[in-house]
N, C-alpha and C positions, 0 to 999 in steps of 0.2 A: 187206454194205457199209454203212459208217456206224455200225455198232454200237459203243457205248462199252464199254471193258473196264476193270475195276479189280480190284485184288487186296486181299482182306481177310485180314490176318495176325493170328493170335491166338497168343500165347505161353502155352502150357499147361504150361510147365516151371516149376520152382521157382526158377530163376535167370534173370537178364536175358539177352537174346540180341541180338547185333549182326546187322543184316540188310542185305543188298544185293540188288537185283533188276536183272538184265540182260535185254534183249529182243533177239533176233536174228531179223530178218525173212527173208522168202523169198529175197531177193537176197543174203543173207549179211551185211547191215549190222547192226552192233551198236549199241545205245543203252543207256546206264545210266539207268534211270528212278528208282532209289532207291539211294543218297541223291540228292537233287536240289536241295538248298540248299548251294551250294558255298562259302559263307562261314562255315559253322559247323564245330564240332569233331566228333570221332568220336562224341560223345554223341548226336548227331542220328540216328545209325543204331541206337541202342539201343531195344529193345522190352522194357520191364519185364515181369517175371513176372506172368501173369494179365491183361495188357492186350491190347487190339486196336488195329489201325491199318489204315486204308484207304489204298491207294496207287494212283493219285494221289488226294489229298484235294482239297477245294475250295480250300484255301490254297496248293496247289502251283502253281497258275497254268497248268496244262496238262491235256489229256485224252488218253487213249489211245483211238484210233478205228480200227476195222478198215477197211483200204483197200489200195491198191496198195503194193507188188507183191503179186500174188495167189500163194497157195501156203501152205506151212507156215511159221508164225512160232512161235518157241520162246521161252518165258520161263524164265529160270533164277533161282531164288530160293536164296540162300545165307545160312545162319545160322551163327553161331559164338558160343561162350561167351566168346571173347576178341576184343578190338578188332582190326579189320583195318587197322591204322594206316598201314603203308607203301603199301598199295593205295589207301586213301582219299586219301593225300597225292598219289599219282600222278594220281588222278582229278581232284583239285582243281587240279593243275597243268594238265591238259588243258582244264578249264573256264576257267581263267584265261587261257590262251593263246588260247582261242576267244572271249574277252570275255563269257563267261556267268557270271552270279552265281546263277542259279536255273533249274531245268528240266532235262530230259534232255540228255545229251551223247552224241555219237557219235564215239568214238575212231577214228583212222585205224588201218590195219593194224598198223604198227609200234608205235603207242601201245597198241593192244589187247594185243599180245604182251608189252609192258612191264608193263601192268596185271596180266595173267595171271601173269607171273613174280613180281610183288610179292605177289599174293594167295597163291600157293603158298609164298612165303617167310614171310608172316604165319602161315599155317597150320602150317608147319614149326616156326617159333619157338614157337608155343603147344604143339606136340607135344613138343618137346625140353625143355621146362621153362618157358620164357618167364615169363609172369605167374603161373602156378599152381605152379611149382617142382616138378613131378612127376618131372622128371629121366628122361625116356624116352631110352634109349641107341640111337642109330642110327649106322651107319658114316658116316665123312666122305664128302661128296659125294652122299649119299642123302637125299632129302627124305621127310618122313613127315607123315601127317595122322592125328591121333587122332580116330577116328570118334565118340568120346564128346563131342568139342568142336565138331563140325561136322555140319550137315545140309544137303543140297542137293536141290532138287526141280526137275525140268524139266517144263514144261507145254507141250504142242503145241496151237497154235490154228490 
Protein backbone atom coordinates (compact mmCIF):
# COMPACT_ATOMS: atom_id res chain seq x y z
CA UNK A 1 0.00 0.00 0.00
CA UNK A 2 1.42 3.39 -0.97
CA UNK A 3 4.20 2.00 -3.19
CA UNK A 4 4.85 4.13 -6.25
CA UNK A 5 4.99 2.41 -9.64
CA UNK A 6 6.62 3.64 -12.85
CA UNK A 7 7.31 2.03 -16.20
CA UNK A 8 10.69 2.37 -17.87
CA UNK A 9 10.40 1.76 -21.58
CA UNK A 10 13.42 1.24 -23.82
CA UNK A 11 13.15 1.00 -27.58
CA UNK A 12 15.78 -1.54 -28.60
CA UNK A 13 14.45 -1.67 -32.16
CA UNK A 14 16.01 0.09 -35.15
CA UNK A 15 12.78 2.01 -35.83
CA UNK A 16 10.77 4.45 -33.72
CA UNK A 17 7.76 3.05 -31.86
CA UNK A 18 4.45 4.61 -30.87
CA UNK A 19 3.53 3.72 -27.28
CA UNK A 20 0.33 3.66 -25.22
CA UNK A 21 -0.16 2.41 -21.65
CA UNK A 22 -3.52 1.48 -20.15
CA UNK A 23 -4.08 0.42 -16.54
CA UNK A 24 -7.11 -1.62 -15.48
CA UNK A 25 -7.63 -1.82 -11.71
CA UNK A 26 -9.17 -4.61 -9.63
CA UNK A 27 -12.63 -3.02 -9.96
CA UNK A 28 -12.36 -3.09 -13.76
CA UNK A 29 -11.84 0.66 -14.11
CA UNK A 30 -9.52 1.62 -16.95
CA UNK A 31 -7.18 4.62 -17.05
CA UNK A 32 -4.99 5.75 -19.91
CA UNK A 33 -1.70 6.82 -18.35
CA UNK A 34 0.24 7.33 -21.58
CA UNK A 35 -0.16 9.41 -23.58
CA UNK A 36 -1.08 11.87 -20.85
CA UNK A 37 -0.61 15.32 -22.40
CA UNK A 38 -3.86 15.70 -24.31
CA UNK A 39 -2.96 18.90 -26.15
CA UNK A 40 -0.08 17.45 -28.18
CA UNK A 41 0.16 15.55 -31.45
CA UNK A 42 0.71 11.85 -32.02
CA UNK A 43 4.46 12.55 -31.96
CA UNK A 44 4.22 12.71 -28.17
CA UNK A 45 3.65 8.95 -28.15
CA UNK A 46 6.78 8.32 -30.20
CA UNK A 47 9.75 6.58 -28.59
CA UNK A 48 12.75 6.96 -30.92
CA UNK A 49 14.99 3.97 -31.61
CA UNK A 50 17.54 3.44 -28.85
CA UNK A 51 15.86 5.82 -26.36
CA UNK A 52 14.35 5.28 -22.91
CA UNK A 53 11.37 6.92 -21.25
CA UNK A 54 9.96 6.62 -17.74
CA UNK A 55 6.18 6.83 -17.33
CA UNK A 56 5.05 8.72 -15.40
CA UNK A 57 7.96 11.14 -15.42
CA UNK A 58 8.37 14.04 -13.00
CA UNK A 59 7.02 16.38 -15.70
CA UNK A 60 3.79 14.38 -16.07
CA UNK A 61 2.28 15.86 -12.90
CA UNK A 62 0.93 12.61 -11.44
CA UNK A 63 2.17 9.47 -9.70
CA UNK A 64 0.96 5.88 -9.84
CA UNK A 65 0.51 4.58 -6.31
CA UNK A 66 -0.62 1.15 -5.13
CA UNK A 67 -3.91 1.48 -3.25
CA UNK A 68 -7.55 0.50 -3.23
CA UNK A 69 -9.33 -1.28 -4.76
CA UNK A 70 -7.26 -4.27 -3.65
CA UNK A 71 -6.73 -7.14 -6.03
CA UNK A 72 -5.09 -7.62 -9.39
CA UNK A 73 -4.33 -4.49 -11.42
CA UNK A 74 -3.19 -4.98 -14.99
CA UNK A 75 -1.04 -2.66 -17.08
CA UNK A 76 -1.29 -3.07 -20.85
CA UNK A 77 1.58 -1.61 -22.86
CA UNK A 78 0.95 -1.34 -26.60
CA UNK A 79 3.64 -0.42 -29.13
CA UNK A 80 3.28 0.01 -32.85
CA UNK A 81 5.53 0.99 -35.74
CA UNK A 82 2.63 3.05 -37.07
CA UNK A 83 0.88 5.97 -35.38
CA UNK A 84 -2.37 5.10 -33.66
CA UNK A 85 -4.08 8.25 -34.98
CA UNK A 86 -7.78 7.55 -34.67
CA UNK A 87 -7.51 6.00 -31.21
CA UNK A 88 -5.40 8.96 -30.02
CA UNK A 89 -8.02 11.40 -31.37
CA UNK A 90 -10.73 9.48 -29.51
CA UNK A 91 -8.71 9.68 -26.29
CA UNK A 92 -8.12 13.41 -26.83
CA UNK A 93 -11.89 13.86 -27.25
CA UNK A 94 -12.55 12.06 -23.95
CA UNK A 95 -9.97 14.24 -22.19
CA UNK A 96 -11.46 17.41 -23.70
CA UNK A 97 -15.02 16.47 -22.64
CA UNK A 98 -13.70 15.82 -19.13
CA UNK A 99 -11.88 19.16 -19.06
CA UNK A 100 -8.44 17.52 -18.79
CA UNK A 101 -5.38 18.80 -20.58
CA UNK A 102 -2.85 16.58 -18.82
CA UNK A 103 -2.75 13.42 -16.71
CA UNK A 104 -4.48 10.05 -16.83
CA UNK A 105 -8.03 9.76 -18.09
CA UNK A 106 -10.64 7.14 -17.26
CA UNK A 107 -13.00 6.51 -20.17
CA UNK A 108 -16.52 5.36 -19.39
CA UNK A 109 -17.62 1.92 -20.59
CA UNK A 110 -19.04 3.13 -23.92
CA UNK A 111 -16.02 5.37 -24.50
CA UNK A 112 -13.68 2.46 -23.71
CA UNK A 113 -15.39 0.34 -26.36
CA UNK A 114 -15.08 3.18 -28.88
CA UNK A 115 -11.36 3.61 -28.15
CA UNK A 116 -10.85 -0.17 -28.46
CA UNK A 117 -12.65 -0.16 -31.83
CA UNK A 118 -10.52 2.74 -33.06
CA UNK A 119 -7.32 1.04 -31.87
CA UNK A 120 -8.23 -2.09 -33.82
CA UNK A 121 -9.00 0.09 -36.85
CA UNK A 122 -5.59 1.78 -36.58
CA UNK A 123 -3.85 -1.59 -36.44
CA UNK A 124 -5.95 -2.92 -39.32
CA UNK A 125 -5.10 0.12 -41.46
CA UNK A 126 -1.39 -0.41 -40.87
CA UNK A 127 -1.76 -4.11 -41.71
CA UNK A 128 -3.65 -3.50 -44.94
CA UNK A 129 -1.06 -1.14 -46.32
CA UNK A 130 -1.73 2.14 -44.61
CA UNK A 131 1.47 4.08 -44.18
CA UNK A 132 3.93 1.37 -45.23
CA UNK A 133 2.09 0.28 -48.39
CA UNK A 134 2.80 -3.41 -47.88
CA UNK A 135 -0.61 -4.31 -49.31
CA UNK A 136 -1.68 -7.19 -47.08
CA UNK A 137 -4.83 -8.78 -48.55
CA UNK A 138 -7.64 -9.53 -46.11
CA UNK A 139 -11.29 -10.28 -46.83
CA UNK A 140 -13.80 -7.45 -46.46
CA UNK A 141 -15.17 -7.27 -42.92
CA UNK A 142 -12.12 -9.00 -41.41
CA UNK A 143 -9.65 -6.98 -39.35
CA UNK A 144 -6.01 -7.88 -39.33
CA UNK A 145 -3.04 -7.11 -37.14
CA UNK A 146 0.46 -7.49 -38.57
CA UNK A 147 2.48 -8.78 -35.62
CA UNK A 148 5.63 -7.28 -37.15
CA UNK A 149 4.08 -3.84 -36.54
CA UNK A 150 2.64 -4.38 -33.06
CA UNK A 151 3.73 -5.61 -29.66
CA UNK A 152 1.57 -5.78 -26.56
CA UNK A 153 2.52 -6.74 -23.04
CA UNK A 154 0.28 -7.20 -20.02
CA UNK A 155 1.73 -6.90 -16.52
CA UNK A 156 -0.28 -8.02 -13.49
CA UNK A 157 0.37 -6.08 -10.29
